[in-house]
C-alpha positions as CSV (number, residue, x, y, z in Angstrom):
1,X,-22.0,-1.6,19.8
2,X,-19.3,-2.1,22.4
3,X,-17.4,1.0,23.5
4,X,-14.0,0.2,25.0
5,X,-13.0,2.7,27.8
6,X,-16.3,4.6,27.5
7,X,-16.3,7.7,29.8
8,X,-12.6,7.1,30.7
9,X,-10.7,8.6,27.8
10,X,-7.4,10.3,28.7
11,X,-8.8,13.8,27.8
12,X,-11.5,13.3,30.4
13,X,-9.0,12.9,33.2
14,X,-8.5,15.6,35.7
15,X,-5.4,17.7,34.9
16,X,-5.5,17.0,31.1
17,X,-3.3,17.7,29.3
18,X,-0.6,17.7,31.9
19,X,1.3,14.6,31.0
20,X,3.9,13.0,33.1
21,X,6.2,10.0,32.9
22,X,8.7,7.8,34.7
23,X,12.1,9.4,34.1
24,X,13.9,6.3,35.2
25,X,12.4,4.3,32.4
26,X,12.3,7.1,29.7
27,X,15.8,8.6,30.2
28,X,17.8,5.5,29.3
29,X,15.7,4.9,26.2
30,X,16.2,8.5,25.2
31,X,20.0,8.3,25.8
32,X,20.2,5.2,23.7
33,X,18.3,6.8,20.8
34,X,20.5,10.0,20.9
35,X,23.6,7.8,21.1
36,X,22.6,6.0,17.8
37,X,21.6,9.4,16.2
38,X,25.2,10.6,17.0
39,X,26.6,7.6,15.2
40,X,24.4,8.4,12.1
41,X,25.5,12.0,12.1
42,X,29.2,10.8,12.2
43,X,28.5,8.4,9.3
44,X,27.0,11.3,7.3
45,X,29.9,13.7,7.9
46,X,31.9,12.1,5.2
47,X,29.1,12.4,2.6
48,X,29.5,15.0,-0.1
49,X,26.6,17.3,-0.9
50,X,25.5,15.3,-3.8
51,X,25.4,12.0,-1.8
52,X,23.7,13.8,1.0
53,X,20.9,15.2,-1.2
54,X,20.4,11.6,-2.7
55,X,19.9,10.3,0.8
56,X,17.6,13.2,1.7
57,X,15.5,12.5,-1.4
58,X,15.3,8.8,-0.5
59,X,14.2,9.5,3.1
60,X,11.5,12.0,2.0
61,X,10.2,9.4,-0.4
62,X,10.1,6.8,2.4
63,X,8.2,9.3,4.6
64,X,5.6,9.9,1.9
65,X,5.1,6.2,1.0
66,X,5.0,4.9,4.5
67,X,2.8,7.6,6.2
68,X,0.3,6.7,3.5
69,X,0.8,3.0,3.8
70,X,0.1,3.1,7.5
71,X,-3.4,4.3,6.5
72,X,-3.7,1.5,3.8
73,X,-3.0,3.9,0.9
74,X,-0.3,2.8,-1.5
75,X,1.1,5.2,-4.0
76,X,3.5,4.3,-6.9
77,X,7.0,5.0,-5.6
78,X,8.1,6.5,-9.1
79,X,5.3,9.0,-9.0
80,X,6.2,10.1,-5.4
81,X,9.9,10.3,-6.3
82,X,9.1,12.4,-9.5
83,X,7.1,14.8,-7.5
84,X,9.7,15.2,-4.8
85,X,12.4,15.6,-7.4
86,X,10.6,18.4,-9.2
87,X,9.8,20.3,-6.0
88,X,13.4,19.9,-4.7
89,X,15.1,20.6,-8.1
90,X,16.6,17.1,-8.3
91,X,17.5,15.7,-11.7
92,X,15.8,12.3,-12.2
93,X,14.8,10.3,-15.3
94,X,11.3,10.8,-16.6
95,X,8.6,9.2,-14.4
96,X,4.9,8.7,-14.6
97,X,2.6,11.7,-14.4
98,X,2.0,13.0,-10.9
99,X,-1.3,12.5,-9.2
100,X,-2.9,15.5,-7.5
101,X,-3.1,13.6,-4.2
102,X,0.6,12.7,-4.4
103,X,1.3,16.3,-5.1
104,X,-0.5,17.3,-1.9
105,X,1.3,14.7,0.2
106,X,4.6,15.8,-1.1
107,X,3.9,19.4,-0.5
108,X,2.9,18.6,3.1
109,X,6.0,16.5,3.7
110,X,8.4,19.2,2.3
111,X,6.7,22.0,4.3
112,X,6.8,19.9,7.6
113,X,10.6,19.1,7.2
114,X,11.8,22.3,5.5
115,X,9.7,25.2,6.9
116,X,10.8,26.2,10.4
117,X,8.0,28.8,10.9
118,X,5.7,28.5,13.8
119,X,3.0,25.9,13.6
120,X,-0.5,27.4,13.3
121,X,-4.1,26.3,12.6
122,X,-3.9,27.9,9.2
123,X,-0.8,25.8,8.4
124,X,-2.4,22.5,9.5
125,X,-5.6,23.3,7.5
126,X,-3.4,24.0,4.4
127,X,-1.9,20.5,4.9
128,X,-5.4,19.1,5.1
129,X,-6.5,20.9,1.9
130,X,-3.4,19.5,0.1
131,X,-4.1,15.9,1.2
132,X,-7.8,16.1,0.1
133,X,-7.9,18.3,-3.0
134,X,-11.2,16.8,-4.1
135,X,-12.9,17.4,-0.8
136,X,-13.9,13.8,-0.3
137,X,-12.7,10.3,0.7
138,X,-14.2,7.9,-1.8
139,X,-17.8,8.9,-2.0
140,X,-17.8,10.4,1.5
141,X,-17.7,14.3,1.5
142,X,-15.6,15.8,4.2
143,X,-14.9,19.3,5.5
144,X,-11.5,20.2,4.1
145,X,-9.2,22.9,5.5
146,X,-11.1,23.2,8.7
147,X,-11.6,21.4,12.0
148,X,-14.3,18.8,12.6
149,X,-17.7,20.4,12.5
150,X,-20.5,19.9,15.1
151,X,-23.5,17.9,14.0
152,X,-21.8,15.0,12.4
153,X,-21.8,12.8,15.4
154,X,-18.8,11.5,17.4
155,X,-15.4,10.9,15.9
156,X,-14.7,7.2,16.6
157,X,-12.1,4.6,15.8
158,X,-14.1,1.5,15.1
159,X,-13.4,-2.1,14.2
160,X,-15.6,-5.2,13.6
161,X,-18.5,-6.2,11.4
162,X,-21.7,-4.1,11.2
163,X,-23.7,-4.6,14.3
164,X,-20.7,-6.1,16.2
165,X,-18.4,-3.0,16.1
166,X,-16.0,-2.1,18.9
167,X,-15.2,1.6,19.5
168,X,-11.5,1.6,20.4
169,X,-11.4,5.3,20.8
170,X,-13.8,8.3,20.8
171,X,-12.2,11.7,20.2
172,X,-13.3,14.9,22.0
173,X,-16.6,16.4,20.7
174,X,-16.2,18.7,17.7
175,X,-17.2,21.8,19.9
176,X,-14.0,21.1,22.0
177,X,-11.6,21.0,19.0
178,X,-10.8,24.7,18.5
179,X,-9.8,25.3,22.1
180,X,-8.0,22.0,22.4
181,X,-6.0,22.7,19.2
182,X,-5.2,26.3,20.3
183,X,-3.7,24.8,23.5
184,X,-1.7,22.3,21.6
185,X,-0.4,24.8,19.1
186,X,0.6,27.2,21.9
187,X,2.5,24.4,23.6
188,X,4.3,23.4,20.4
189,X,5.4,27.0,19.7
190,X,6.7,28.0,23.1
191,X,10.4,27.3,23.9
192,X,10.9,24.2,26.2
193,X,14.5,24.3,27.1
194,X,14.2,21.4,29.7
195,X,12.3,19.1,27.3
196,X,14.3,17.1,24.8
197,X,12.9,17.7,21.3
198,X,12.5,14.0,20.6
199,X,10.2,13.6,23.6
200,X,8.5,16.8,22.5
201,X,7.8,15.2,19.1
202,X,6.4,12.1,20.7
203,X,4.1,14.1,23.1
204,X,2.9,16.3,20.3
205,X,2.1,13.4,18.0
206,X,0.1,11.6,20.7
207,X,-1.7,14.8,21.8
208,X,-2.7,15.6,18.2
209,X,-3.9,12.0,17.6
210,X,-5.9,12.2,20.8
211,X,-7.7,15.5,19.7
212,X,-8.2,14.0,16.1
213,X,-9.2,17.5,14.8
214,X,-10.0,16.7,11.2
215,X,-12.7,14.5,9.5
216,X,-9.9,12.5,7.9
217,X,-6.1,12.4,7.5
218,X,-5.3,12.8,11.2
219,X,-2.7,10.1,11.2
220,X,-0.7,11.6,8.3
221,X,-1.0,15.1,9.5
222,X,-0.1,14.1,13.1
223,X,3.0,12.4,11.8
224,X,4.0,15.5,9.9
225,X,3.7,17.5,13.1
226,X,6.1,15.0,14.6
227,X,8.5,15.4,11.7
228,X,8.2,19.2,12.0
229,X,9.5,19.1,15.5
230,X,12.2,16.5,14.8
231,X,13.3,18.6,11.7
232,X,13.7,21.7,13.8
233,X,15.9,19.8,16.3
234,X,18.1,18.5,13.4
235,X,18.8,22.1,12.2
236,X,19.6,20.7,8.8
237,X,17.8,21.1,5.5
238,X,18.4,17.5,4.7
239,X,16.4,14.6,6.0
240,X,18.4,11.4,7.0
241,X,15.8,9.2,8.6
242,X,12.1,8.3,8.3
243,X,10.0,7.9,11.4
244,X,7.0,6.9,9.3
245,X,9.0,4.0,7.8
246,X,9.8,2.8,11.3
247,X,6.2,3.3,12.5
248,X,4.9,1.4,9.5
249,X,7.2,-1.6,10.3
250,X,5.6,-1.7,13.8
251,X,2.1,-0.6,12.7
252,X,0.2,-3.1,14.9
253,X,2.0,-2.1,18.1
254,X,1.6,1.5,17.1
255,X,-2.1,1.3,17.1
256,X,-2.2,-0.8,20.2
257,X,0.1,1.6,22.3
258,X,-2.0,4.6,21.0
259,X,-5.2,2.9,22.1
260,X,-4.0,1.8,25.5
261,X,-2.5,5.2,26.3
262,X,-5.8,7.1,25.2
263,X,-7.7,4.8,27.5
264,X,-5.2,5.3,30.4
265,X,-4.1,8.0,32.8
266,X,-2.0,11.1,32.2
267,X,1.1,8.9,32.8
268,X,2.3,8.3,29.2
269,X,5.5,6.5,30.1
270,X,4.8,3.4,28.0
271,X,3.9,5.5,24.9
272,X,7.2,7.5,25.2
273,X,9.2,4.4,25.7
274,X,7.6,2.9,22.6
275,X,8.2,6.2,20.6
276,X,11.9,6.2,21.6
277,X,12.4,2.6,20.6
278,X,10.8,3.4,17.2
279,X,13.0,6.5,16.8
280,X,16.0,4.3,17.6
281,X,14.8,1.8,14.9
282,X,14.4,4.7,12.4
283,X,18.1,5.8,13.1
284,X,19.4,2.2,12.7
285,X,17.4,1.8,9.6
286,X,18.8,5.1,8.2
287,X,22.4,4.0,8.8
288,X,21.8,1.0,6.5
289,X,20.1,3.1,3.9
290,X,23.0,5.6,4.1
291,X,25.4,2.8,3.4
292,X,23.5,1.9,0.2
293,X,23.4,5.5,-0.9
294,X,27.2,5.8,-0.5
295,X,27.7,2.5,-2.4
296,X,25.4,3.7,-5.2
297,X,27.2,7.0,-5.5
298,X,30.7,5.3,-5.5
299,X,29.4,3.0,-8.2
300,X,28.3,5.8,-10.5
301,X,31.6,7.7,-9.9
302,X,33.4,4.5,-11.2
303,X,31.0,3.8,-14.1
304,X,29.2,7.0,-14.9
305,X,31.5,7.6,-17.9
306,X,30.2,4.5,-19.7
307,X,27.7,5.0,-22.6
308,X,24.7,3.1,-21.2
309,X,21.2,3.0,-22.7
310,X,18.1,4.0,-20.5
311,X,17.2,0.4,-19.8
312,X,20.7,-0.3,-18.4
313,X,20.7,2.7,-16.3
314,X,17.2,2.0,-14.9
315,X,18.1,-1.6,-14.0
316,X,21.4,-0.7,-12.4
317,X,19.7,2.0,-10.4
318,X,17.2,-0.6,-9.1
319,X,19.9,-3.2,-8.4
320,X,21.7,-0.6,-6.4
321,X,18.7,0.4,-4.3
322,X,15.3,-1.4,-4.1
323,X,15.6,-4.5,-6.4
324,X,13.8,-7.6,-5.0
325,X,14.6,-11.1,-5.9
326,X,17.3,-12.2,-8.4
327,X,18.1,-10.7,-11.7
328,X,17.6,-13.1,-14.7
329,X,17.1,-12.2,-18.4
330,X,13.4,-12.8,-18.1
331,X,13.0,-10.3,-15.3
332,X,15.0,-7.8,-17.1
333,X,12.8,-8.1,-20.2
334,X,9.6,-7.9,-18.1
335,X,10.8,-4.8,-16.1
336,X,12.1,-3.0,-19.2
337,X,9.2,-4.1,-21.4
338,X,11.6,-5.4,-24.1
339,X,12.3,-8.8,-25.8
340,X,14.4,-11.4,-24.2
341,X,17.0,-11.0,-26.9
342,X,17.3,-7.3,-26.2
343,X,17.6,-8.0,-22.5
344,X,20.4,-10.5,-23.0
345,X,22.3,-8.0,-25.2
346,X,22.0,-5.4,-22.5
347,X,23.3,-7.7,-19.8
348,X,26.1,-9.0,-22.0
349,X,27.3,-5.4,-22.7
350,X,27.4,-4.8,-19.0
351,X,29.4,-8.0,-18.5
352,X,31.9,-6.9,-21.0
353,X,32.3,-3.6,-19.2
354,X,32.9,-5.5,-15.9
355,X,29.7,-4.1,-14.3
356,X,27.7,-7.3,-14.1
357,X,28.8,-10.9,-13.5
358,X,27.1,-14.1,-14.1
359,X,26.5,-16.4,-11.0
360,X,25.4,-20.0,-11.3
361,X,24.7,-21.9,-14.5
362,X,22.0,-23.5,-16.6
363,X,18.4,-22.6,-15.6
364,X,19.6,-21.1,-12.3
365,X,21.9,-18.6,-13.8
366,X,21.6,-15.0,-12.4
367,X,23.4,-11.8,-12.6
368,X,24.8,-9.5,-9.9
369,X,26.6,-6.2,-9.8
370,X,30.4,-6.7,-9.6
371,X,31.7,-5.9,-6.1
372,X,28.4,-4.9,-4.6
373,X,28.7,-7.4,-1.8
374,X,32.3,-6.2,-0.9
């Protein structure tokens, strides 16, 4: 087995964990990120509370889906949305029954972004218990609600076929975890007036991932720690951007920069620049999503008085948010689990109301929401 960077992990460097960085490179990236964040806040000022809560729900959903997807876990969006809506008191149509693991993920996400209490070992261990309610990953039994235990061998990040594995990173021994986590938690909880909270979030996330304190779930919990710090900085109960969504869109470079930094010196300039670029990406993405939320809210203000059946409301909701491809009668029938005749009647009724319009003709005919592209 080849171990990359053996005996030269960052936590073995003299001075750990006193990180430093090149301010000439980090400061411009931070300024740009904060500038775009200001634009997002200005865009959101005109939102009413109802629209703001819709955007908040959508961003929390993106956090849950993407932080799991980064780890190769894909949950049904409707189930995540349903669980979030129930815990936040939002009124949504009936959705599939909630999975106990989805419930735990949602509880952690809400606690990280809503609860401003100090971070503690107990709180992190609660998150771990929520993520792993069955106490196992597949057939593998893990210690839940506690740090890694001695006697299980090294915690390694490995790739490659059996016999040809490469160890990309080896975390501190389990015996070191309690003292390492105590130091990190103390740092998170003390005021840092001269450190921008966005940089604090980036440092805390990297530091947590380097310690890797749990048997599993470190990525999701580490990103929740990041969200906790960013949410405290926002000073708002609503969530308007998703760092996990932005990280997921740059997943390969995310793992690469973590690996390089964990094998490097205490100079974490490249990690912080990458983190700030990703934060900036999250803000720009949120501005686009906010536009969609505003358009959707305006649509229902215009058409909410119409008597529509559940199929029509479902399809219009999808067309206004996350619909993929083009809408044809056959797709309507498939998605609503109804006959083609029923689908055609649904569509024709919406045409008569001036909500849908036909585009094209013959076999290429499709339907679009009137005025959506305006």
